[in-house]
PANUNU-86526 format. One record per residue (C-alpha): residue in one letter; chain; x, y, z. Coordinates in steps of 0.05 Angstrom, whole numbers. Layout:
BEGIN
<node><r>A</r><c>A</c><x>X</x><y>Y</y><z>Z</z></node>
...
END
This chain:
BEGIN
<node><r>M</r><c>A</c><x>-1485</x><y>464</y><z>-615</z></node>
<node><r>E</r><c>A</c><x>-1525</x><y>402</y><z>-621</z></node>
<node><r>G</r><c>A</c><x>-1527</x><y>347</y><z>-568</z></node>
<node><r>P</r><c>A</c><x>-1490</x><y>349</y><z>-501</z></node>
<node><r>V</r><c>A</c><x>-1412</x><y>353</y><z>-510</z></node>
<node><r>G</r><c>A</c><x>-1400</x><y>289</y><z>-474</z></node>
<node><r>D</r><c>A</c><x>-1440</x><y>251</y><z>-534</z></node>
<node><r>P</r><c>A</c><x>-1397</x><y>218</y><z>-584</z></node>
<node><r>K</r><c>A</c><x>-1443</x><y>243</y><z>-636</z></node>
<node><r>H</r><c>A</c><x>-1432</x><y>311</y><z>-618</z></node>
<node><r>V</r><c>A</c><x>-1437</x><y>364</y><z>-676</z></node>
<node><r>V</r><c>A</c><x>-1408</x><y>436</y><z>-670</z></node>
<node><r>S</r><c>A</c><x>-1445</x><y>484</y><z>-708</z></node>
<node><r>G</r><c>A</c><x>-1452</x><y>550</y><z>-719</z></node>
<node><r>P</r><c>A</c><x>-1412</x><y>610</y><z>-754</z></node>
<node><r>G</r><c>A</c><x>-1344</x><y>586</y><z>-775</z></node>
<node><r>Y</r><c>A</c><x>-1308</x><y>630</y><z>-722</z></node>
<node><r>V</r><c>A</c><x>-1338</x><y>593</y><z>-668</z></node>
<node><r>R</r><c>A</c><x>-1322</x><y>527</y><z>-696</z></node>
<node><r>T</r><c>A</c><x>-1251</x><y>546</y><z>-710</z></node>
<node><r>M</r><c>A</c><x>-1243</x><y>570</y><z>-635</z></node>
<node><r>Y</r><c>A</c><x>-1274</x><y>509</y><z>-609</z></node>
<node><r>S</r><c>A</c><x>-1230</x><y>462</y><z>-652</z></node>
<node><r>A</r><c>A</c><x>-1167</x><y>505</y><z>-634</z></node>
<node><r>G</r><c>A</c><x>-1188</x><y>503</y><z>-562</z></node>
<node><r>T</r><c>A</c><x>-1195</x><y>422</y><z>-563</z></node>
<node><r>G</r><c>A</c><x>-1132</x><y>422</y><z>-599</z></node>
<node><r>L</r><c>A</c><x>-1099</x><y>456</y><z>-542</z></node>
<node><r>V</r><c>A</c><x>-1125</x><y>416</y><z>-490</z></node>
<node><r>M</r><c>A</c><x>-1103</x><y>350</y><z>-531</z></node>
<node><r>G</r><c>A</c><x>-1033</x><y>380</y><z>-545</z></node>
<node><r>T</r><c>A</c><x>-1027</x><y>399</y><z>-472</z></node>
<node><r>F</r><c>A</c><x>-1043</x><y>335</y><z>-445</z></node>
<node><r>Y</r><c>A</c><x>-1000</x><y>297</y><z>-496</z></node>
<node><r>G</r><c>A</c><x>-941</x><y>352</y><z>-472</z></node>
<node><r>A</r><c>A</c><x>-957</x><y>330</y><z>-401</z></node>
<node><r>C</r><c>A</c><x>-949</x><y>261</y><z>-413</z></node>
<node><r>Q</r><c>A</c><x>-888</x><y>277</y><z>-451</z></node>
<node><r>A</r><c>A</c><x>-862</x><y>314</y><z>-394</z></node>
<node><r>A</r><c>A</c><x>-877</x><y>262</y><z>-343</z></node>
<node><r>W</r><c>A</c><x>-841</x><y>202</y><z>-390</z></node>
<node><r>F</r><c>A</c><x>-778</x><y>241</y><z>-400</z></node>
<node><r>P</r><c>A</c><x>-777</x><y>296</y><z>-347</z></node>
<node><r>D</r><c>A</c><x>-702</x><y>312</y><z>-353</z></node>
<node><r>T</r><c>A</c><x>-703</x><y>339</y><z>-427</z></node>
<node><r>G</r><c>A</c><x>-657</x><y>394</y><z>-408</z></node>
<node><r>G</r><c>A</c><x>-665</x><y>475</y><z>-414</z></node>
<node><r>T</r><c>A</c><x>-637</x><y>531</y><z>-379</z></node>
<node><r>S</r><c>A</c><x>-699</x><y>534</y><z>-328</z></node>
<node><r>K</r><c>A</c><x>-755</x><y>500</y><z>-311</z></node>
<node><r>F</r><c>A</c><x>-803</x><y>548</y><z>-347</z></node>
<node><r>H</r><c>A</c><x>-760</x><y>537</y><z>-408</z></node>
<node><r>T</r><c>A</c><x>-764</x><y>457</y><z>-397</z></node>
<node><r>I</r><c>A</c><x>-842</x><y>461</y><z>-386</z></node>
<node><r>S</r><c>A</c><x>-853</x><y>504</y><z>-448</z></node>
<node><r>R</r><c>A</c><x>-811</x><y>466</y><z>-491</z></node>
<node><r>T</r><c>A</c><x>-843</x><y>397</y><z>-472</z></node>
<node><r>M</r><c>A</c><x>-914</x><y>420</y><z>-461</z></node>
<node><r>L</r><c>A</c><x>-934</x><y>484</y><z>-496</z></node>
<node><r>R</r><c>A</c><x>-898</x><y>466</y><z>-560</z></node>
<node><r>P</r><c>A</c><x>-945</x><y>407</y><z>-572</z></node>
<node><r>A</r><c>A</c><x>-1004</x><y>448</y><z>-549</z></node>
<node><r>M</r><c>A</c><x>-988</x><y>504</y><z>-595</z></node>
<node><r>W</r><c>A</c><x>-983</x><y>457</y><z>-652</z></node>
<node><r>A</r><c>A</c><x>-1047</x><y>422</y><z>-642</z></node>
<node><r>A</r><c>A</c><x>-1084</x><y>481</y><z>-632</z></node>
<node><r>I</r><c>A</c><x>-1061</x><y>512</y><z>-694</z></node>
<node><r>T</r><c>A</c><x>-1067</x><y>446</y><z>-732</z></node>
<node><r>A</r><c>A</c><x>-1140</x><y>439</y><z>-711</z></node>
<node><r>G</r><c>A</c><x>-1157</x><y>513</y><z>-722</z></node>
<node><r>A</r><c>A</c><x>-1126</x><y>515</y><z>-792</z></node>
<node><r>F</r><c>A</c><x>-1166</x><y>446</y><z>-809</z></node>
<node><r>T</r><c>A</c><x>-1235</x><y>475</y><z>-786</z></node>
<node><r>A</r><c>A</c><x>-1223</x><y>544</y><z>-814</z></node>
<node><r>T</r><c>A</c><x>-1203</x><y>518</y><z>-883</z></node>
<node><r>Q</r><c>A</c><x>-1265</x><y>471</y><z>-877</z></node>
<node><r>C</r><c>A</c><x>-1315</x><y>531</y><z>-864</z></node>
<node><r>S</r><c>A</c><x>-1279</x><y>569</y><z>-914</z></node>
<node><r>M</r><c>A</c><x>-1291</x><y>523</y><z>-966</z></node>
<node><r>E</r><c>A</c><x>-1364</x><y>512</y><z>-942</z></node>
<node><r>A</r><c>A</c><x>-1371</x><y>589</y><z>-948</z></node>
<node><r>A</r><c>A</c><x>-1342</x><y>594</y><z>-1021</z></node>
<node><r>R</r><c>A</c><x>-1383</x><y>537</y><z>-1044</z></node>
<node><r>N</r><c>A</c><x>-1455</x><y>560</y><z>-1019</z></node>
<node><r>E</r><c>A</c><x>-1452</x><y>515</y><z>-957</z></node>
<node><r>T</r><c>A</c><x>-1442</x><y>455</y><z>-990</z></node>
<node><r>Q</r><c>A</c><x>-1417</x><y>400</y><z>-947</z></node>
<node><r>D</r><c>A</c><x>-1381</x><y>341</y><z>-983</z></node>
<node><r>H</r><c>A</c><x>-1312</x><y>313</y><z>-983</z></node>
<node><r>W</r><c>A</c><x>-1275</x><y>364</y><z>-1026</z></node>
<node><r>N</r><c>A</c><x>-1282</x><y>405</y><z>-963</z></node>
<node><r>S</r><c>A</c><x>-1246</x><y>349</y><z>-923</z></node>
<node><r>L</r><c>A</c><x>-1201</x><y>341</y><z>-976</z></node>
<node><r>V</r><c>A</c><x>-1172</x><y>408</y><z>-973</z></node>
<node><r>A</r><c>A</c><x>-1179</x><y>420</y><z>-899</z></node>
<node><r>G</r><c>A</c><x>-1151</x><y>355</y><z>-889</z></node>
<node><r>A</r><c>A</c><x>-1090</x><y>376</y><z>-934</z></node>
<node><r>V</r><c>A</c><x>-1083</x><y>444</y><z>-898</z></node>
<node><r>G</r><c>A</c><x>-1083</x><y>408</y><z>-831</z></node>
<node><r>G</r><c>A</c><x>-1031</x><y>355</y><z>-854</z></node>
<node><r>G</r><c>A</c><x>-984</x><y>422</y><z>-876</z></node>
<node><r>V</r><c>A</c><x>-984</x><y>442</y><z>-811</z></node>
<node><r>I</r><c>A</c><x>-965</x><y>375</y><z>-783</z></node>
<node><r>G</r><c>A</c><x>-908</x><y>371</y><z>-831</z></node>
<node><r>M</r><c>A</c><x>-884</x><y>444</y><z>-822</z></node>
<node><r>T</r><c>A</c><x>-861</x><y>420</y><z>-746</z></node>
<node><r>T</r><c>A</c><x>-804</x><y>380</y><z>-785</z></node>
<node><r>G</r><c>A</c><x>-785</x><y>439</y><z>-825</z></node>
<node><r>K</r><c>A</c><x>-773</x><y>394</y><z>-885</z></node>
<node><r>P</r><c>A</c><x>-817</x><y>415</y><z>-952</z></node>
<node><r>N</r><c>A</c><x>-817</x><y>343</y><z>-980</z></node>
<node><r>I</r><c>A</c><x>-844</x><y>322</y><z>-912</z></node>
<node><r>V</r><c>A</c><x>-900</x><y>382</y><z>-910</z></node>
<node><r>I</r><c>A</c><x>-924</x><y>357</y><z>-982</z></node>
<node><r>A</r><c>A</c><x>-924</x><y>280</y><z>-958</z></node>
<node><r>T</r><c>A</c><x>-964</x><y>294</y><z>-898</z></node>
<node><r>A</r><c>A</c><x>-1014</x><y>346</y><z>-933</z></node>
<node><r>I</r><c>A</c><x>-1030</x><y>299</y><z>-983</z></node>
<node><r>G</r><c>A</c><x>-1036</x><y>238</y><z>-937</z></node>
<node><r>M</r><c>A</c><x>-1079</x><y>272</y><z>-884</z></node>
<node><r>G</r><c>A</c><x>-1120</x><y>301</y><z>-946</z></node>
<node><r>L</r><c>A</c><x>-1135</x><y>232</y><z>-971</z></node>
<node><r>F</r><c>A</c><x>-1145</x><y>202</y><z>-906</z></node>
<node><r>M</r><c>A</c><x>-1196</x><y>255</y><z>-880</z></node>
<node><r>T</r><c>A</c><x>-1238</x><y>248</y><z>-943</z></node>
<node><r>A</r><c>A</c><x>-1238</x><y>172</y><z>-929</z></node>
<node><r>V</r><c>A</c><x>-1264</x><y>190</y><z>-862</z></node>
<node><r>D</r><c>A</c><x>-1318</x><y>232</y><z>-892</z></node>
<node><r>L</r><c>A</c><x>-1331</x><y>186</y><z>-949</z></node>
<node><r>S</r><c>A</c><x>-1346</x><y>131</y><z>-898</z></node>
<node><r>G</r><c>A</c><x>-1401</x><y>170</y><z>-858</z></node>
<node><r>A</r><c>A</c><x>-1415</x><y>186</y><z>-791</z></node>
<node><r>K</r><c>A</c><x>-1437</x><y>113</y><z>-774</z></node>
<node><r>T</r><c>A</c><x>-1375</x><y>73</y><z>-772</z></node>
<node><r>V</r><c>A</c><x>-1402</x><y>16</y><z>-732</z></node>
<node><r>Y</r><c>A</c><x>-1441</x><y>-40</y><z>-759</z></node>
<node><r>D</r><c>A</c><x>-1491</x><y>-52</y><z>-704</z></node>
<node><r>E</r><c>A</c><x>-1508</x><y>9</y><z>-666</z></node>
<node><r>D</r><c>A</c><x>-1557</x><y>-25</y><z>-615</z></node>
<node><r>Y</r><c>A</c><x>-1498</x><y>-75</y><z>-595</z></node>
<node><r>L</r><c>A</c><x>-1452</x><y>-12</y><z>-583</z></node>
<node><r>D</r><c>A</c><x>-1504</x><y>28</y><z>-547</z></node>
<node><r>H</r><c>A</c><x>-1516</x><y>-37</y><z>-497</z></node>
<node><r>K</r><c>A</c><x>-1440</x><y>-44</y><z>-497</z></node>
<node><r>R</r><c>A</c><x>-1422</x><y>25</y><z>-476</z></node>
<node><r>N</r><c>A</c><x>-1482</x><y>40</y><z>-430</z></node>
<node><r>G</r><c>A</c><x>-1486</x><y>-23</y><z>-398</z></node>
<node><r>L</r><c>A</c><x>-1560</x><y>-36</y><z>-408</z></node>
<node><r>L</r><c>A</c><x>-1580</x><y>-100</y><z>-371</z></node>
<node><r>P</r><c>A</c><x>-1646</x><y>-127</y><z>-363</z></node>
<node><r>K</r><c>A</c><x>-1690</x><y>-108</y><z>-297</z></node>
<node><r>Q</r><c>A</c><x>-1697</x><y>-180</y><z>-278</z></node>
<node><r>H</r><c>A</c><x>-1638</x><y>-228</y><z>-283</z></node>
<node><r>K</r><c>A</c><x>-1656</x><y>-298</y><z>-317</z></node>
<node><r>E</r><c>A</c><x>-1617</x><y>-356</y><z>-294</z></node>
<node><r>S</r><c>A</c><x>-1590</x><y>-407</y><z>-340</z></node>
<node><r>D</r><c>A</c><x>-1627</x><y>-479</y><z>-329</z></node>
<node><r>T</r><c>A</c><x>-1560</x><y>-508</y><z>-303</z></node>
<node><r>L</r><c>A</c><x>-1557</x><y>-462</y><z>-248</z></node>
<node><r>A</r><c>A</c><x>-1633</x><y>-468</y><z>-228</z></node>
<node><r>A</r><c>A</c><x>-1611</x><y>-540</y><z>-224</z></node>
<node><r>L</r><c>A</c><x>-1553</x><y>-534</y><z>-181</z></node>
<node><r>K</r><c>A</c><x>-1590</x><y>-494</y><z>-135</z></node>
<node><r>E</r><c>A</c><x>-1647</x><y>-541</y><z>-128</z></node>
<node><r>L</r><c>A</c><x>-1588</x><y>-598</y><z>-116</z></node>
<node><r>Y</r><c>A</c><x>-1555</x><y>-550</y><z>-66</z></node>
<node><r>P</r><c>A</c><x>-1616</x><y>-515</y><z>-27</z></node>
<node><r>K</r><c>A</c><x>-1562</x><y>-486</y><z>21</z></node>
<node><r>F</r><c>A</c><x>-1539</x><y>-437</y><z>-33</z></node>
<node><r>K</r><c>A</c><x>-1606</x><y>-420</y><z>-64</z></node>
<node><r>D</r><c>A</c><x>-1603</x><y>-345</y><z>-45</z></node>
<node><r>L</r><c>A</c><x>-1535</x><y>-334</y><z>-72</z></node>
END
């Protein structure tokens, strides 16, 4: 793995099974979070027991998110391996289509499976073609994100004039 995990430009590298497990684990965490929010928002979804209700509202989204992320990454790694480690937009197109197909399978309708596969494949291709740099001014974004301020604050001329006019408040 390159870079710290909290870094927005963190890249998972290594063998395909490591990348797939990492993605599936991330999907599991995100799906669990989504399911927990859903369970908190709609606490009385019904069911025969509390476990049945929790498994319906929390574990189901977690399972689908993990399967989707794992299928996407496994397909992308398989495409790279089949094409001599070529990393281009075709990998994202096919992997996006597989991931979109998994998302569409949650409905159980073949026409929605096909539509989400095509849509997600095109979307992931567009994301891949736009590149890793999706921000126009990275320096401004770093300043905004990290809050880098100058060591010495420079007052405006208006504020300096007011402090001269009211010396009682000059130390504020």
